[in-house]
N, C-alpha and C positions, 0 to 999 in steps of 0.2 A: 208423951217424955222422953220415953227409951227410944222411940223410932228417932227422934231428932239429935240424941246424944250418939247414937251408934254411929253416924257418917261423919260426926267431928271426931271420934275417937279413929275411925279408918284412916281420915285425911292427916291427922297427926302422926299417926305411925308411918305412914308412907313418907312425909316431909322430914321425920327423922332418919329413917332409912336412906334417903338420898343426901342427906347432909352427911352420914356418917361415909357415903362412897366419894363425896368431894373432899373430906378431911381427909381419907387416905391417899387418894391422889395428890393431894398438896406436901402432905408428907414425905412422898416418895421422889417428888420434884426436890424437894430441900434437902432430902440423902444423897442425891445425885450432885447437886451443887457443892455439897460439904466435902464429898468423893473428890470431886475436881479440883476445887480450893487445896485439898490436902495434895492433891498430886503437883499441882502449881508450886505451892509452897518447898516442897521436897525438892522440886526442879530448883527454885532460886536459892534455896541453902547449898547445894551442889556448885551453882555458879560462882555463890559468893566465896565458897572456898577454893575453887580454882583461882579468883582474883586474888586472893590472899596470897595463894602459894606463888602467883606471878610477880606479884610486888616484892614478896620477900626474896624471890631471885633477882629481882633489878635491883634492889638496896643493897645486895651482898656483892656486885659487881662494881670495879673501881668507876669513879665519877671523872669524866674528861673536861680538863679545866682550859678555858679560853686563853690565849696570848695576850701577854701584853700588849697594848698598842705601841707601834713604832714612833720614834721621836722625830719630830721635822717634816711629818707627812700631812699633816693639817689637822683639823678637829674632826675627831670620831664621834660620829651620832651612833649609838647601838643601845639595844636592851639587853639586858641579862639574859642568855638564854637557856632553857632548860636542859638537864645533862641525863638524858636517856640512852643506855648504851646499847639499847636493844636497836636505835635508829642508826642508819649509815651515816660517816663523817662527812658529811658536805663542807666545800671550801668556801670561806667568808669571800665574797665578791665585793669589792669596793668600786662605787660608782663616783666618779668625781667630775661633775660638769664644770666647766670654764665659766667664771664670773671675773668683772673687773675687781671684786674684793677677794680674789684669791678660790684656791680649791676648797669645797665643801665634800666631805666623804660620808658615805652612807655606808652602813655594811648590811648586809643582805645575804641571807643563809640560816642555818641551823647548826649544827656541831660543826666543830673545826679539829682537825689533828694536828695542830700544831706549825704546819707548813705555811710559809708567808701567803698572804692575800692575792687575790687575782686583780689586778685593777685596770681598769674599764674607763677611759676619758672620752669624755662627750667633747667633739669641737675640733680646730685645726690641731695638725701635729707639732709638737713643740721640740721633735727630734732634730740634735745638732746635725751638721753638714756633712760629718765623717759617717753618719749612720745610715746615710741614702745610698742605696745601690746605684750604680752608673746604668745608665740607658743605652743599649747597644743601638745604633742608629740604622746599622745594616737591617734589622728587622724590617724596618719601615718599606724599604727598598725590595724585599723577596715578594714574589709572588704569591699570590693567596693559595694555600695548598688545597682548598674547595674549589674556588672558580678557577684555577688555573692546574687542576689536576691532569695526568696526562692520559691520554687514551690510549688503552692496550692495542685496539685495532691500530692505530697509526704506528704506534711503536714498536709492533711486529712489522708493518709494511717496511718500515724504514729498515729494520736488520734485515730483513729477507733482500730488500732491493740493494744493500750492501753486499751481501752475499752472491747474489745470482747476476745481476747487471753491473754493479762496479768491482766486481770480482777483489772483493776486502774482506777475506775470511779473518784477518786478525781481527778487524774494527766489530764485524758481525760476530765474532763470537762475543766480544763483550758487550754489544749489545742483547745478544740472546742471553747472556748470564744477569744481565740486569733486570730484562724483563721476566725470567724466572723467578728474580727474588720479590720483583715488586707486584706480581700478578700471578702467583701460585694457583688461584681458583679459575683464571680466565679459560675460556672455552678454547684458546688459542695455547695453552700451557704444553699439550704433549706434542703441538707442532713445533713449540719452541726448543723441546728438548732434542727431538729430531733433527732440526738445523743446526742447532749448536752442535751435535756430532757430526754432522755435516761439514760443519767450518773446521773441526779437529781433524777429519779426514782430508780435506782440501791442504791443512797445514803438515800432513803426514805424520801428526798426532794421532797413531792408529789406537794405543791403547788408552788414551781418552776418548777417543770416539767410541770405542768398545763401553766403555763405562757409560757413556749417554745413552746408547741403544738399549743396553742393560736397564738402566733407570728408567727408560722410557715403556719397557715392555713390564717391569715391576709395577710402577707407578699407573700408568694407563692400558691395562692389559686389552682394553676393548679399542683401542687406539687404531684409525687407519692407516697409519704410517708404520705400524709393527712390520707389515711385509718388507717394506723399502728398508726400515731398521735391520732387518735380518739380512737382508742383500749387503747392505754395507758392511756388516759386523762380518759375515764371510769374506768379502773384500777387503776387509783390514787384517783378518788373518792371515790371507794370502799374502798381502804385500809385507807383513811381518814374520815371512818365511817359515808359515804353520799350514801347510797345505792339507794335511789330514784334519786338524780341526776346521778348516776353512770350509772342506767338501761336506763336513756334517751339517754345515749353518747353511751351506746351499741346497742341499737335499732337504732340509726342513721346510726350506721355503717352498721348493715345489712340490711338497709333501702335503703342507696344511694350506698354502694358497696356491692351488693349481691354476686358476682362473686370471690370476693378477698377473700385472707387467713385471714384477718382481720376480714371479715365478718363471717367466721367459727370458728375462735375463739371467736369472741363477742357472737355468738350463743350458744357456749358450755358455756360460763360463766353465758349468763342469764339463761341458764337449770339448771347449778349446784345450781346457787343460787336462782332460783326458787322453787328446790326440797328442799332446806334448809328452804324455806319460809322466808329468808331474804329480799326478794324484792316483 
């Protein structure tokens, strides 16, 4: 009998031990959940207090009132809008479709600041004749600026032909000036400035010619026309009765561009004027 009771007691003791450990684990889990709920409750209380403060501030601000509907405009269909000063004031937009029965307006928008509403009419215009703008019929006769755009190369060729072949420096001057205005970024822009200076030189406008040659060197320092511009610069000074300054320019051509045709011409001018004793 004793041998039968002893195993039962041992089994019951073991079951109780296991039961105590399960209870402890369950209690620990419940305690963790309670702590989590307490933290969530504290955060919710802080959120509620923040919302209460914001509501109090909003209620303390003045309330915007919607303007009275204008008389004679039509039947206005709108719902009362909430007045929340924190939102931006939006204009009221009135949409007025055309029906045989007349205009029907609908207000779309939130708050307004008292300004007149924007009226959008759907349908044909009913503006009076005096409000219509006159149409310039000449616009239809003008060439399309895209399809009939001026070709820079062709404009340059015409100007150069007027100067060199037709001997029309005045006309060529105007054409090269127009080219420089219309095509400042063209690959021929430096050539146009040089030939503009040549046109001034041909007309005896030596000061303007020198200004063109200076502009060429300043804006296009790598242009192949610079040696010739320096040569004409020196010649312009010679014809302006400034031999000393002319000699300086001509010598610069010889020193900087010794292998160019411009340098050979500059050497010849220096030699001729040296023989005359003018330099």
